[in-house]
C-alpha positions in Angstrom: -13.3 1.7 15.2 -16.8 0.7 14.7 -18.0 4.6 15.5 -15.5 6.1 13.2 -17.0 3.4 9.9 -20.5 4.3 11.2 -19.4 8.2 10.8 -18.1 7.5 7.6 -21.2 5.7 5.9 -23.3 8.3 7.5 -21.7 11.7 6.9 -19.7 11.1 3.6 -23.1 10.0 1.9 -25.0 13.3 3.5 -22.2 15.4 2.2 -22.1 14.3 -1.1 -26.0 14.3 -1.3 -25.5 17.9 0.2 -22.9 18.7 -2.8 -24.8 17.3 -5.3 -28.2 19.3 -4.5 -25.9 22.7 -4.3 -24.2 21.7 -7.6 -27.4 20.2 -9.5 -29.0 24.1 -8.3 -26.7 26.0 -9.4 -25.9 24.6 -13.1 -28.8 22.3 -13.5 -29.6 18.5 -13.3 -28.3 17.3 -16.7 -25.1 19.3 -16.3 -24.5 18.0 -12.8 -24.8 14.3 -13.9 -23.0 14.5 -16.9 -20.3 16.3 -14.8 -20.5 13.4 -12.3 -20.2 10.9 -15.5 -17.3 12.7 -17.1 -15.3 12.7 -13.9 -16.0 8.8 -13.6 -14.7 8.2 -17.1 -11.6 10.7 -17.3 -10.6 9.4 -13.7 -10.9 5.4 -14.7 -8.8 6.0 -17.9 -6.2 7.8 -15.6 -6.5 5.0 -12.8 -5.4 3.0 -15.8 -2.8 4.5 -17.3 -1.2 5.2 -13.8 -2.0 1.8 -12.8 -0.1 0.1 -15.5 3.2 2.3 -14.9 2.6 1.0 -11.3 3.1 -2.5 -12.2 5.7 -1.9 -14.1 7.4 -0.5 -11.4 6.5 -3.5 -9.0 8.0 -5.6 -11.8 11.4 -3.6 -11.9 11.8 -4.1 -8.1 11.4 -7.6 -8.2 13.7 -8.2 -10.6 16.3 -5.9 -8.6 15.6 -8.2 -5.7 14.3 -5.4 -3.8 11.1 -5.4 -1.6 8.1 -4.0 -3.9 6.6 -2.4 -0.7 6.2 1.2 -2.2 5.1 0.7 -5.5 2.5 -2.0 -4.2 0.9 0.8 -2.0 1.4 3.0 -4.7 -1.1 0.5 -6.5 -3.4 0.0 -3.3 -3.8 4.1 -3.6 -4.9 3.7 -6.9 -7.5 1.2 -6.6 -8.7 3.2 -3.8 -8.6 6.4 -6.1 -10.4 4.0 -8.8 -12.9 3.7 -6.1 -13.6 7.4 -5.2 -13.9 8.2 -8.9 -16.2 5.7 -9.6 -18.7 6.5 -6.8 -21.0 9.2 -7.9 -20.2 12.4 -5.8 -18.0 15.3 -5.7 -16.1 14.8 -2.3 -15.3 11.3 -3.4 -14.3 12.8 -7.0 -11.8 15.0 -5.2 -10.5 12.5 -3.0 -9.9 10.2 -6.3 -8.0 12.7 -8.1 -6.0 13.9 -5.0 -4.8 10.4 -5.2 -4.1 10.7 -8.5 -1.2 13.1 -8.1 2.1 11.0 -7.8 4.0 13.0 -5.6 1.0 13.1 -2.9 0.6 9.3 -3.5 4.2 8.7 -2.8 4.3 11.0 0.0 1.3 8.8 1.8 3.0 5.5 0.7 6.5 6.4 2.6 4.4 7.6 5.4 2.6 4.3 6.3 6.4 2.3 5.5 7.9 4.3 7.8 5.4 2.2 10.5 6.5 -1.1 9.4 9.8 -3.2 9.2 9.9 -5.4 6.0 11.6 -8.7 6.8 13.4 -10.8 3.8 12.5 -13.8 2.9 14.3 -16.9 4.5 16.2 -16.1 7.4 19.1 -17.1 6.0 22.5 -16.4 7.6 23.3 -12.3 6.8 19.9 -11.6 5.8 18.4 -9.2 8.0 15.9 -6.5 7.8 15.4 -4.2 4.9 14.1 -1.0 4.7 11.5 -0.7 2.2 13.8 1.1 -0.1 16.2 -1.8 -0.5 19.1 -0.6 1.9 19.9 -3.5 4.4 19.0 -1.8 8.1 20.9 -4.2 9.7 22.7 -7.4 9.2 23.1 -10.3 11.8 25.7 -12.9 11.7 26.7 -15.7 14.0 27.5 -19.1 14.4 25.0 -21.9 16.1 24.6 -25.2 17.4 22.0 -27.6 17.6 21.8 -29.2 21.1 21.5 -32.6 19.9 25.2 -32.2 18.5 26.6 -30.8 21.4 25.2 -33.7 23.5 26.3 -36.2 21.4 30.0 -34.6 21.4 29.7 -34.8 25.0 28.6 -38.2 25.3 31.6 -38.8 23.0 33.9 -37.2 25.2 32.4 -39.0 27.9 32.9 -42.4 26.6 36.5 -42.1 25.6 37.3 -41.0 29.1 36.2 -44.4 30.1 
């Protein structure tokens, strides 16, 4: 994991610098800087607008008693998109704009959710595992007795027999 992070923090900036130099050589320094700033401004507005929509979906899921896992992951992807878009560079802008595509973001979120199990809170009778989309995967029902109750009932039987 550390090697991947090291690679990410070394290779990504080198690629970004290389792209900035190449684009700057093609269109000039001022247009390159303007393009980087323009993508940051446009991207931040798109992230803001889509973020508000995701917040509404989270509230709606909670109001229906569903786990808002998918909207929360969409929000996390938007946060990452915003981070990519305010980072100067064309590679990070490309990744940021890709994360702004709702269908792609949802596909990534569903792939991540397929790897986890979400439990309902409380542990009440009839509350089993729930899928990230609000459907019951299983219901576990049963009866239980406390050991102390069983011992008390046994002691009562013994004392009555005497």
